[in-house]
The first five atom37 places (N, CA, C, CB, O) and aatype in JSON, in Angstrom:
{
  "aatype": [12, 0, 0, 10, 3, 16, 10, 16, 15, 9, 10, 19, 5, 9, 19, 0, 7, 19, 9, 9, 19, 0, 14, 9, 10, 17, 10, 19, 7, 1, 15, 12, 19, 7, 7, 0, 11, 0, 1, 13, 16, 3, 0, 9, 17, 9, 19, 10, 10, 7, 16, 9, 9, 2, 0, 19, 10, 7, 12, 13, 19, 8, 7, 0, 10, 7, 13, 9, 9, 16, 10, 9, 19, 17, 9, 10, 10, 9, 11, 8, 13, 13, 3, 0, 7, 17, 7, 11, 0, 9, 10, 9, 7, 9, 10, 0, 9, 19, 19, 10, 19, 9, 19, 0, 10, 19, 10, 19, 13, 10, 7, 0, 0, 0, 10, 19, 7, 10, 7, 9, 10, 16, 14],
  "atom_mask": [
    [1, 1, 1, 1, 1],
    [1, 1, 1, 1, 1],
    [1, 1, 1, 1, 1],
    [1, 1, 1, 1, 1],
    [1, 1, 1, 1, 1],
    [1, 1, 1, 1, 1],
    [1, 1, 1, 1, 1],
    [1, 1, 1, 1, 1],
    [1, 1, 1, 1, 1],
    [1, 1, 1, 1, 1],
    [1, 1, 1, 1, 1],
    [1, 1, 1, 1, 1],
    [1, 1, 1, 1, 1],
    [1, 1, 1, 1, 1],
    [1, 1, 1, 1, 1],
    [1, 1, 1, 1, 1],
    [1, 1, 1, 0, 1],
    [1, 1, 1, 1, 1],
    [1, 1, 1, 1, 1],
    [1, 1, 1, 1, 1],
    [1, 1, 1, 1, 1],
    [1, 1, 1, 1, 1],
    [1, 1, 1, 1, 1],
    [1, 1, 1, 1, 1],
    [1, 1, 1, 1, 1],
    [1, 1, 1, 1, 1],
    [1, 1, 1, 1, 1],
    [1, 1, 1, 1, 1],
    [1, 1, 1, 0, 1],
    [1, 1, 1, 1, 1],
    [1, 1, 1, 1, 1],
    [1, 1, 1, 1, 1],
    [1, 1, 1, 1, 1],
    [1, 1, 1, 0, 1],
    [1, 1, 1, 0, 1],
    [1, 1, 1, 1, 1],
    [1, 1, 1, 1, 1],
    [1, 1, 1, 1, 1],
    [1, 1, 1, 1, 1],
    [1, 1, 1, 1, 1],
    [1, 1, 1, 1, 1],
    [1, 1, 1, 1, 1],
    [1, 1, 1, 1, 1],
    [1, 1, 1, 1, 1],
    [1, 1, 1, 1, 1],
    [1, 1, 1, 1, 1],
    [1, 1, 1, 1, 1],
    [1, 1, 1, 1, 1],
    [1, 1, 1, 1, 1],
    [1, 1, 1, 0, 1],
    [1, 1, 1, 1, 1],
    [1, 1, 1, 1, 1],
    [1, 1, 1, 1, 1],
    [1, 1, 1, 1, 1],
    [1, 1, 1, 1, 1],
    [1, 1, 1, 1, 1],
    [1, 1, 1, 1, 1],
    [1, 1, 1, 0, 1],
    [1, 1, 1, 1, 1],
    [1, 1, 1, 1, 1],
    [1, 1, 1, 1, 1],
    [1, 1, 1, 1, 1],
    [1, 1, 1, 0, 1],
    [1, 1, 1, 1, 1],
    [1, 1, 1, 1, 1],
    [1, 1, 1, 0, 1],
    [1, 1, 1, 1, 1],
    [1, 1, 1, 1, 1],
    [1, 1, 1, 1, 1],
    [1, 1, 1, 1, 1],
    [1, 1, 1, 1, 1],
    [1, 1, 1, 1, 1],
    [1, 1, 1, 1, 1],
    [1, 1, 1, 1, 1],
    [1, 1, 1, 1, 1],
    [1, 1, 1, 1, 1],
    [1, 1, 1, 1, 1],
    [1, 1, 1, 1, 1],
    [1, 1, 1, 1, 1],
    [1, 1, 1, 1, 1],
    [1, 1, 1, 1, 1],
    [1, 1, 1, 1, 1],
    [1, 1, 1, 1, 1],
    [1, 1, 1, 1, 1],
    [1, 1, 1, 0, 1],
    [1, 1, 1, 1, 1],
    [1, 1, 1, 0, 1],
    [1, 1, 1, 1, 1],
    [1, 1, 1, 1, 1],
    [1, 1, 1, 1, 1],
    [1, 1, 1, 1, 1],
    [1, 1, 1, 1, 1],
    [1, 1, 1, 0, 1],
    [1, 1, 1, 1, 1],
    [1, 1, 1, 1, 1],
    [1, 1, 1, 1, 1],
    [1, 1, 1, 1, 1],
    [1, 1, 1, 1, 1],
    [1, 1, 1, 1, 1],
    [1, 1, 1, 1, 1],
    [1, 1, 1, 1, 1],
    [1, 1, 1, 1, 1],
    [1, 1, 1, 1, 1],
    [1, 1, 1, 1, 1],
    [1, 1, 1, 1, 1],
    [1, 1, 1, 1, 1],
    [1, 1, 1, 1, 1],
    [1, 1, 1, 1, 1],
    [1, 1, 1, 1, 1],
    [1, 1, 1, 1, 1],
    [1, 1, 1, 0, 1],
    [1, 1, 1, 1, 1],
    [1, 1, 1, 1, 1],
    [1, 1, 1, 1, 1],
    [1, 1, 1, 1, 1],
    [1, 1, 1, 1, 1],
    [1, 1, 1, 0, 1],
    [1, 1, 1, 1, 1],
    [1, 1, 1, 0, 1],
    [1, 1, 1, 1, 1],
    [1, 1, 1, 1, 1],
    [1, 1, 1, 1, 1],
    [1, 1, 1, 1, 1]
  ],
  "atom_positions": [
    [[14.85, -17.11, 16.51], [15.07, -15.69, 16.36], [14.6, -15.2, 14.99], [16.54, -15.37, 16.57], [14.13, -14.07, 14.87]],
    [[14.73, -16.04, 13.96], [14.3, -15.66, 12.62], [12.79, -15.43, 12.57], [14.71, -16.73, 11.6], [12.32, -14.52, 11.88]],
    [[12.04, -16.23, 13.3], [10.59, -16.07, 13.33], [10.21, -14.74, 13.95], [9.93, -17.22, 14.09], [9.28, -14.07, 13.49]],
    [[10.92, -14.35, 15.01], [10.66, -13.07, 15.66], [10.99, -11.91, 14.73], [11.47, -12.95, 16.97], [10.27, -10.91, 14.7]],
    [[12.07, -12.04, 13.97], [12.44, -11.01, 13.0], [11.39, -10.89, 11.91], [13.8, -11.32, 12.38], [11.04, -9.79, 11.49]],
    [[10.87, -12.03, 11.46], [9.84, -12.04, 10.43], [8.56, -11.39, 10.96], [9.55, -13.47, 9.95], [7.93, -10.59, 10.27]],
    [[8.18, -11.74, 12.17], [6.98, -11.17, 12.78], [7.14, -9.66, 12.97], [6.69, -11.85, 14.12], [6.21, -8.9, 12.7]],
    [[8.31, -9.24, 13.42], [8.58, -7.82, 13.6], [8.5, -7.09, 12.26], [9.96, -7.61, 14.24], [7.94, -5.99, 12.18]],
    [[9.05, -7.69, 11.22], [9.01, -7.1, 9.89], [7.58, -6.95, 9.41], [9.82, -7.95, 8.91], [7.22, -5.92, 8.84]],
    [[6.77, -7.97, 9.62], [5.37, -7.91, 9.19], [4.62, -6.82, 9.96], [4.68, -9.27, 9.4], [3.83, -6.08, 9.37]],
    [[4.86, -6.72, 11.26], [4.19, -5.69, 12.06], [4.59, -4.29, 11.61], [4.52, -5.88, 13.54], [3.75, -3.39, 11.54]],
    [[5.87, -4.09, 11.31], [6.33, -2.78, 10.81], [5.67, -2.47, 9.47], [7.88, -2.76, 10.66], [5.25, -1.34, 9.24]],
    [[5.58, -3.47, 8.58], [4.93, -3.28, 7.29], [3.46, -2.92, 7.46], [5.07, -4.53, 6.43], [2.93, -2.07, 6.74]],
    [[2.79, -3.57, 8.41], [1.38, -3.28, 8.66], [1.21, -1.85, 9.16], [0.8, -4.28, 9.68], [0.36, -1.11, 8.66]],
    [[2.0, -1.46, 10.15], [1.89, -0.12, 10.7], [2.19, 0.94, 9.64], [2.84, 0.05, 11.9], [1.45, 1.91, 9.5]],
    [[3.28, 0.75, 8.89], [3.63, 1.69, 7.83], [2.55, 1.73, 6.76], [4.99, 1.32, 7.2], [2.2, 2.8, 6.26]],
    [[2.02, 0.57, 6.41], [0.96, 0.51, 5.41], [-0.31, 1.22, 5.86], [0.0, 0.0, 0.0], [-0.94, 1.93, 5.08]],
    [[-0.68, 1.04, 7.12], [-1.88, 1.69, 7.64], [-1.68, 3.21, 7.68], [-2.22, 1.16, 9.06], [-2.61, 3.96, 7.4]],
    [[-0.48, 3.65, 8.02], [-0.21, 5.09, 8.11], [-0.08, 5.72, 6.72], [1.07, 5.34, 8.91], [-0.58, 6.82, 6.5]],
    [[0.58, 5.04, 5.8], [0.89, 5.64, 4.5], [-0.05, 5.17, 3.39], [2.32, 5.33, 4.12], [-0.61, 5.99, 2.67]],
    [[-0.22, 3.87, 3.23], [-0.96, 3.33, 2.09], [-2.48, 3.44, 2.28], [-0.58, 1.87, 1.86], [-3.19, 3.79, 1.34]],
    [[-2.97, 3.14, 3.47], [-4.43, 3.13, 3.68], [-5.09, 4.47, 3.36], [-4.72, 2.75, 5.11], [-6.12, 4.47, 2.69]],
    [[-4.54, 5.6, 3.82], [-5.22, 6.87, 3.46], [-5.24, 7.13, 1.96], [-4.52, 8.04, 4.15], [-6.24, 7.62, 1.43]],
    [[-4.15, 6.8, 1.28], [-4.11, 7.0, -0.17], [-5.1, 6.07, -0.86], [-2.68, 6.77, -0.71], [-5.84, 6.5, -1.75]],
    [[-5.12, 4.82, -0.46], [-6.05, 3.85, -1.02], [-7.5, 4.29, -0.78], [-5.81, 2.45, -0.42], [-8.34, 4.17, -1.66]],
    [[-7.76, 4.78, 0.4], [-9.09, 5.24, 0.76], [-9.52, 6.43, -0.1], [-9.14, 5.62, 2.24], [-10.64, 6.46, -0.61]],
    [[-8.62, 7.42, -0.26], [-8.96, 8.59, -1.06], [-9.19, 8.24, -2.52], [-7.87, 9.64, -0.95], [-10.13, 8.73, -3.14]],
    [[-8.34, 7.39, -3.06], [-8.52, 6.96, -4.45], [-9.81, 6.15, -4.58], [-7.3, 6.13, -4.94], [-10.57, 6.33, -5.53]],
    [[-10.05, 5.26, -3.63], [-11.27, 4.46, -3.65], [-12.52, 5.32, -3.57], [0.0, 0.0, 0.0], [-13.49, 5.08, -4.29]],
    [[-12.5, 6.32, -2.69], [-13.64, 7.23, -2.56], [-13.91, 7.96, -3.87], [-13.39, 8.25, -1.44], [-15.06, 8.15, -4.27]],
    [[-12.83, 8.37, -4.53], [-13.02, 9.1, -5.79], [-13.56, 8.21, -6.9], [-11.7, 9.73, -6.23], [-14.2, 8.69, -7.83]],
    [[-13.31, 6.91, -6.8], [-13.72, 6.0, -7.86], [-15.09, 5.35, -7.61], [-12.68, 4.92, -8.03], [-15.88, 5.2, -8.54]],
    [[-15.37, 4.95, -6.37], [-16.62, 4.23, -6.1], [-17.53, 4.96, -5.11], [-16.31, 2.85, -5.56], [-18.65, 4.51, -4.86]],
    [[-17.07, 6.07, -4.56], [-17.89, 6.84, -3.63], [-17.61, 6.5, -2.18], [0.0, 0.0, 0.0], [-17.08, 5.43, -1.86]],
    [[-17.97, 7.44, -1.32], [-17.7, 7.3, 0.11], [-18.48, 6.2, 0.8], [0.0, 0.0, 0.0], [-18.03, 5.66, 1.81]],
    [[-19.65, 5.86, 0.26], [-20.46, 4.82, 0.89], [-19.83, 3.44, 0.72], [-21.87, 4.82, 0.3], [-19.98, 2.57, 1.58]],
    [[-19.12, 3.23, -0.4], [-18.51, 1.93, -0.66], [-17.07, 1.85, -0.19], [-18.58, 1.63, -2.13], [-16.59, 0.77, 0.17]],
    [[-16.38, 2.97, -0.18], [-14.96, 2.97, 0.19], [-14.8, 3.71, 1.52], [-14.09, 3.64, -0.92], [-14.59, 4.92, 1.56]],
    [[-14.88, 2.95, 2.59], [-14.7, 3.53, 3.93], [-13.25, 3.38, 4.34], [-15.65, 2.86, 4.96], [-12.54, 2.51, 3.84]],
    [[-12.81, 4.23, 5.27], [-11.42, 4.18, 5.71], [-11.1, 2.85, 6.38], [-11.13, 5.34, 6.68], [-10.0, 2.32, 6.22]],
    [[-12.06, 2.31, 7.12], [-11.81, 1.01, 7.75], [-11.62, -0.09, 6.71], [-12.98, 0.64, 8.7], [-10.87, -1.04, 6.93]],
    [[-12.3, 0.04, 5.56], [-12.09, -0.91, 4.47], [-10.66, -0.84, 3.96], [-13.08, -0.64, 3.32], [-10.03, -1.87, 3.72]],
    [[-10.14, 0.37, 3.81], [-8.76, 0.55, 3.34], [-7.78, -0.06, 4.35], [-8.44, 2.05, 3.12], [-6.78, -0.67, 3.96]],
    [[-8.07, 0.1, 5.62], [-7.2, -0.49, 6.65], [-7.23, -2.02, 6.54], [-7.65, -0.04, 8.08], [-6.19, -2.66, 6.63]],
    [[-8.42, -2.59, 6.35], [-8.52, -4.05, 6.21], [-7.78, -4.54, 4.98], [-9.99, -4.47, 6.13], [-7.13, -5.58, 5.01]],
    [[-7.88, -3.78, 3.88], [-7.16, -4.17, 2.65], [-5.67, -4.21, 2.92], [-7.46, -3.18, 1.51], [-4.99, -5.17, 2.53]],
    [[-5.14, -3.18, 3.57], [-3.7, -3.12, 3.85], [-3.31, -4.22, 4.83], [-3.31, -1.73, 4.43], [-2.3, -4.9, 4.62]],
    [[-4.08, -4.41, 5.87], [-3.78, -5.42, 6.88], [-3.76, -6.83, 6.27], [-4.8, -5.35, 8.03], [-2.78, -7.56, 6.4]],
    [[-4.85, -7.19, 5.61], [-4.93, -8.52, 5.02], [-3.94, -8.7, 3.87], [-6.35, -8.79, 4.52], [-3.33, -9.76, 3.73]],
    [[-3.79, -7.66, 3.04], [-2.85, -7.73, 1.92], [-1.42, -7.96, 2.39], [0.0, 0.0, 0.0], [-0.68, -8.74, 1.79]],
    [[-1.02, -7.28, 3.46], [0.32, -7.43, 4.0], [0.53, -8.82, 4.58], [0.59, -6.37, 5.06], [1.56, -9.45, 4.33]],
    [[-0.43, -9.31, 5.33], [-0.31, -10.64, 5.94], [-0.31, -11.73, 4.86], [-1.47, -10.88, 6.93], [0.53, -12.64, 4.9]],
    [[-1.23, -11.64, 3.91], [-1.28, -12.64, 2.85], [0.0, -12.61, 2.02], [-2.51, -12.41, 1.94], [0.54, -13.65, 1.66]],
    [[0.5, -11.4, 1.73], [1.74, -11.26, 0.98], [2.9, -11.9, 1.72], [2.04, -9.79, 0.7], [3.74, -12.56, 1.11]],
    [[2.96, -11.72, 3.03], [4.05, -12.31, 3.82], [3.98, -13.84, 3.81], [4.0, -11.8, 5.27], [5.0, -14.51, 3.67]],
    [[2.77, -14.37, 3.95], [2.6, -15.83, 3.93], [2.94, -16.38, 2.54], [1.15, -16.21, 4.32], [3.66, -17.38, 2.43]],
    [[2.42, -15.74, 1.5], [2.71, -16.19, 0.13], [4.2, -16.11, -0.17], [1.93, -15.35, -0.88], [4.75, -16.97, -0.86]],
    [[4.86, -15.07, 0.36], [6.28, -14.89, 0.13], [7.13, -16.03, 0.66], [0.0, 0.0, 0.0], [8.25, -16.25, 0.2]],
    [[6.6, -16.76, 1.63], [7.33, -17.9, 2.17], [7.29, -19.1, 1.22], [6.77, -18.3, 3.53], [8.17, -19.96, 1.27]],
    [[6.28, -19.15, 0.36], [6.09, -20.32, -0.49], [6.29, -20.05, -1.99], [4.72, -20.85, -0.28], [6.76, -20.93, -2.71]],
    [[5.95, -18.86, -2.43], [5.99, -18.55, -3.86], [6.91, -17.36, -4.08], [4.56, -18.25, -4.41], [6.78, -16.33, -3.42]],
    [[7.85, -17.5, -5.01], [8.83, -16.45, -5.26], [8.81, -16.04, -6.74], [10.24, -16.91, -4.86], [8.16, -16.68, -7.56]],
    [[9.51, -14.98, -7.04], [9.7, -14.56, -8.42], [8.46, -13.98, -9.05], [0.0, 0.0, 0.0], [7.6, -13.42, -8.36]],
    [[8.38, -14.12, -10.36], [7.28, -13.54, -11.13], [5.93, -14.12, -10.72], [7.51, -13.78, -12.62], [4.94, -13.39, -10.65]],
    [[5.88, -15.41, -10.45], [4.63, -16.03, -10.04], [4.13, -15.43, -8.72], [4.8, -17.55, -9.91], [2.95, -15.14, -8.57]],
    [[5.03, -15.25, -7.77], [4.67, -14.65, -6.49], [4.16, -13.22, -6.67], [0.0, 0.0, 0.0], [3.2, -12.81, -6.02]],
    [[4.81, -12.47, -7.56], [4.4, -11.1, -7.85], [2.99, -11.07, -8.44], [5.39, -10.42, -8.8], [2.15, -10.26, -8.03]],
    [[2.73, -11.95, -9.4], [1.42, -11.99, -10.06], [0.33, -12.39, -9.07], [1.44, -12.97, -11.26], [-0.75, -11.8, -9.05]],
    [[0.62, -13.38, -8.24], [-0.37, -13.82, -7.24], [-0.64, -12.7, -6.24], [0.13, -15.1, -6.5], [-1.78, -12.48, -5.85]],
    [[0.41, -12.0, -5.83], [0.24, -10.88, -4.89], [-0.62, -9.79, -5.5], [1.61, -10.31, -4.49], [-1.5, -9.25, -4.82]],
    [[-0.4, -9.45, -6.76], [-1.23, -8.45, -7.43], [-2.69, -8.87, -7.47], [-0.72, -8.2, -8.85], [-3.58, -8.06, -7.2]],
    [[-2.93, -10.11, -7.8], [-4.3, -10.62, -7.86], [-4.96, -10.56, -6.48], [-4.32, -12.07, -8.39], [-6.13, -10.19, -6.37]],
    [[-4.22, -10.91, -5.45], [-4.76, -10.87, -4.08], [-5.15, -9.44, -3.71], [-3.74, -11.42, -3.07], [-6.25, -9.21, -3.19]],
    [[-4.27, -8.47, -3.98], [-4.56, -7.07, -3.65], [-5.77, -6.58, -4.44], [-3.34, -6.18, -3.93], [-6.62, -5.88, -3.89]],
    [[-5.86, -6.93, -5.72], [-7.0, -6.5, -6.52], [-8.29, -7.14, -6.0], [-6.79, -6.87, -8.01], [-9.33, -6.49, -5.94]],
    [[-8.22, -8.42, -5.62], [-9.38, -9.08, -5.03], [-9.82, -8.4, -3.73], [-9.08, -10.56, -4.75], [-11.02, -8.23, -3.49]],
    [[-8.86, -8.01, -2.91], [-9.19, -7.31, -1.66], [-9.86, -5.97, -1.95], [-7.93, -7.1, -0.81], [-10.85, -5.61, -1.31]],
    [[-9.31, -5.22, -2.9], [-9.91, -3.93, -3.27], [-11.33, -4.16, -3.82], [-9.03, -3.19, -4.33], [-12.26, -3.46, -3.45]],
    [[-11.46, -5.14, -4.69], [-12.76, -5.47, -5.3], [-13.79, -5.81, -4.22], [-12.62, -6.64, -6.29], [-14.92, -5.34, -4.26]],
    [[-13.38, -6.64, -3.26], [-14.3, -7.08, -2.2], [-14.67, -5.94, -1.26], [-13.67, -8.22, -1.42], [-15.85, -5.67, -1.04]],
    [[-13.66, -5.28, -0.69], [-13.94, -4.29, 0.36], [-14.54, -3.0, -0.18], [-12.68, -3.98, 1.11], [-15.33, -2.36, 0.52]],
    [[-14.18, -2.6, -1.39], [-14.73, -1.37, -1.97], [-15.93, -1.65, -2.86], [-13.65, -0.65, -2.77], [-16.46, -0.74, -3.5]],
    [[-16.37, -2.9, -2.92], [-17.54, -3.3, -3.7], [-17.45, -2.74, -5.12], [-18.83, -2.83, -3.01], [-18.36, -2.07, -5.6]],
    [[-16.31, -3.03, -5.77], [-16.06, -2.53, -7.11], [-15.98, -3.69, -8.09], [-14.76, -1.69, -7.15], [-15.79, -4.84, -7.7]],
    [[-16.12, -3.37, -9.36], [-15.92, -4.38, -10.39], [-14.43, -4.58, -10.62], [0.0, 0.0, 0.0], [-13.6, -3.88, -10.04]],
    [[-14.1, -5.54, -11.48], [-12.69, -5.83, -11.76], [-11.97, -4.62, -12.32], [-12.57, -7.0, -12.74], [-10.86, -4.3, -11.89]],
    [[-12.59, -3.94, -13.27], [-11.96, -2.78, -13.9], [-11.67, -1.68, -12.91], [0.0, 0.0, 0.0], [-10.57, -1.13, -12.89]],
    [[-12.66, -1.35, -12.09], [-12.45, -0.28, -11.1], [-11.44, -0.7, -10.04], [-13.78, 0.08, -10.43], [-10.65, 0.13, -9.59]],
    [[-11.45, -1.96, -9.65], [-10.49, -2.43, -8.65], [-9.06, -2.3, -9.19], [-10.78, -3.89, -8.26], [-8.16, -1.86, -8.47]],
    [[-8.87, -2.68, -10.45], [-7.54, -2.55, -11.06], [-7.16, -1.09, -11.16], [-7.51, -3.21, -12.45], [-6.02, -0.72, -10.87]],
    [[-8.1, -0.24, -11.58], [-7.83, 1.19, -11.71], [-7.52, 1.83, -10.35], [-9.01, 1.9, -12.35], [-6.62, 2.66, -10.25]],
    [[-8.25, 1.44, -9.33], [-7.97, 1.95, -7.97], [-6.56, 1.56, -7.56], [-9.01, 1.41, -6.94], [-5.82, 2.38, -7.01]],
    [[-6.18, 0.31, -7.81], [-4.84, -0.14, -7.47], [-3.76, 0.65, -8.2], [0.0, 0.0, 0.0], [-2.77, 1.05, -7.6]],
    [[-3.96, 0.86, -9.51], [-2.98, 1.6, -10.3], [-2.88, 3.05, -9.84], [-3.34, 1.55, -11.8], [-1.78, 3.57, -9.64]],
    [[-4.04, 3.7, -9.66], [-4.02, 5.1, -9.22], [-3.42, 5.25, -7.83], [-5.43, 5.67, -9.24], [-2.72, 6.22, -7.56]],
    [[-3.7, 4.3, -6.95], [-3.12, 4.36, -5.6], [-1.6, 4.27, -5.67], [-3.69, 3.22, -4.71], [-0.9, 4.96, -4.93]],
    [[-1.08, 3.42, -6.55], [0.37, 3.3, -6.7], [0.95, 4.6, -7.25], [0.73, 2.12, -7.64], [1.99, 5.06, -6.77]],
    [[0.3, 5.19, -8.25], [0.77, 6.45, -8.83], [0.8, 7.54, -7.76], [-0.12, 6.88, -10.01], [1.8, 8.26, -7.63]],
    [[-0.28, 7.68, -7.01], [-0.34, 8.7, -5.95], [0.72, 8.43, -4.89], [-1.75, 8.74, -5.3], [1.37, 9.36, -4.41]],
    [[0.91, 7.18, -4.53], [1.92, 6.82, -3.53], [3.32, 7.2, -4.01], [1.85, 5.31, -3.22], [4.12, 7.71, -3.23]],
    [[3.61, 6.95, -5.27], [4.92, 7.32, -5.82], [5.1, 8.83, -5.81], [5.08, 6.77, -7.27], [6.17, 9.33, -5.46]],
    [[4.06, 9.57, -6.19], [4.14, 11.04, -6.18], [4.37, 11.55, -4.76], [2.86, 11.65, -6.78], [5.22, 12.41, -4.55]],
    [[3.62, 11.04, -3.81], [3.79, 11.45, -2.41], [5.2, 11.13, -1.93], [2.74, 10.76, -1.51], [5.82, 11.95, -1.25]],
    [[5.7, 9.95, -2.26], [7.05, 9.56, -1.86], [8.09, 10.51, -2.45], [7.35, 8.12, -2.28], [9.03, 10.93, -1.76]],
    [[7.93, 10.84, -3.74], [8.88, 11.75, -4.38], [8.85, 13.14, -3.75], [8.58, 11.86, -5.87], [9.89, 13.76, -3.52]],
    [[7.65, 13.64, -3.46], [7.52, 14.94, -2.8], [8.21, 14.91, -1.44], [6.03, 15.34, -2.65], [8.92, 15.85, -1.08]],
    [[8.0, 13.85, -0.68], [8.64, 13.74, 0.63], [10.16, 13.67, 0.51], [8.11, 12.51, 1.37], [10.87, 14.25, 1.33]],
    [[10.65, 12.96, -0.5], [12.1, 12.89, -0.72], [12.65, 14.27, -1.03], [12.44, 11.9, -1.86], [13.67, 14.68, -0.47]],
    [[11.98, 15.0, -1.93], [12.45, 16.34, -2.29], [12.37, 17.29, -1.11], [11.63, 16.89, -3.46], [13.28, 18.1, -0.91]],
    [[11.31, 17.21, -0.31], [11.2, 18.05, 0.88], [12.3, 17.72, 1.89], [9.82, 17.89, 1.54], [12.88, 18.61, 2.51]],
    [[12.58, 16.42, 2.04], [13.65, 16.01, 2.95], [15.0, 16.5, 2.48], [0.0, 0.0, 0.0], [15.81, 16.97, 3.28]],
    [[15.26, 16.39, 1.18], [16.54, 16.87, 0.64], [16.63, 18.36, 0.78], [16.69, 16.47, -0.84], [17.69, 18.89, 1.13]],
    [[15.52, 19.09, 0.51], [15.53, 20.54, 0.65], [15.77, 20.94, 2.1], [14.2, 21.14, 0.14], [16.48, 21.91, 2.37]],
    [[15.19, 20.2, 3.03], [15.41, 20.51, 4.44], [16.87, 20.27, 4.82], [14.49, 19.65, 5.33], [17.45, 21.05, 5.58]],
    [[17.47, 19.2, 4.3], [18.88, 18.93, 4.59], [19.77, 20.01, 4.01], [19.29, 17.56, 4.05], [20.75, 20.41, 4.64]],
    [[19.45, 20.5, 2.82], [20.21, 21.6, 2.22], [20.03, 22.86, 3.04], [19.77, 21.84, 0.74], [20.99, 23.59, 3.31]],
    [[18.8, 23.12, 3.43], [18.51, 24.31, 4.23], [19.22, 24.31, 5.58], [0.0, 0.0, 0.0], [19.6, 25.36, 6.09]],
    [[19.4, 23.14, 6.14], [20.1, 23.04, 7.43], [21.6, 23.0, 7.25], [19.64, 21.8, 8.18], [22.34, 23.02, 8.24]],
    [[22.07, 22.93, 6.01], [23.49, 22.89, 5.76], [24.1, 21.51, 5.91], [0.0, 0.0, 0.0], [25.33, 21.36, 5.87]],
    [[23.27, 20.51, 6.07], [23.76, 19.14, 6.22], [24.16, 18.57, 4.86], [22.71, 18.26, 6.88], [25.11, 17.8, 4.75]],
    [[23.41, 18.96, 3.84], [23.65, 18.47, 2.48], [23.91, 19.69, 1.61], [22.43, 17.62, 1.95], [23.18, 20.68, 1.68]],
    [[24.95, 19.62, 0.78], [25.24, 20.75, -0.12], [24.91, 20.35, -1.55], [26.73, 21.2, 0.0], [25.2, 19.23, -1.98]],
    [[24.29, 21.27, -2.28], [23.89, 20.95, -3.65], [25.08, 20.84, -4.59], [22.93, 21.99, -4.18], [24.9, 20.57, -5.78]]
  ]
}
């Protein structure tokens, strides 16, 4: 049963990543390396492979070392699929995280405002 839970978790992460992370990664990548090098399908592959590799690595490597290895893997994926140098790949990763955090915060504030507007949440 634990294996099924793990597989389900990975599939949910992949779907959420493709819906949320891939478009942001694609837009940031396009702005940094151009549309010819950063295609949307490339962003989907980065998210798909990054999520799967992260899940596999998470079974064997934990803590700070696991975090560092995961970062390197994601940067390598960005570098490979967006045909970017190390500097641009790192910058794309950082900017994608910043944009993702901003989008998440906006969605949280919109959700809270909607709850207040509906009278479910009082300020």
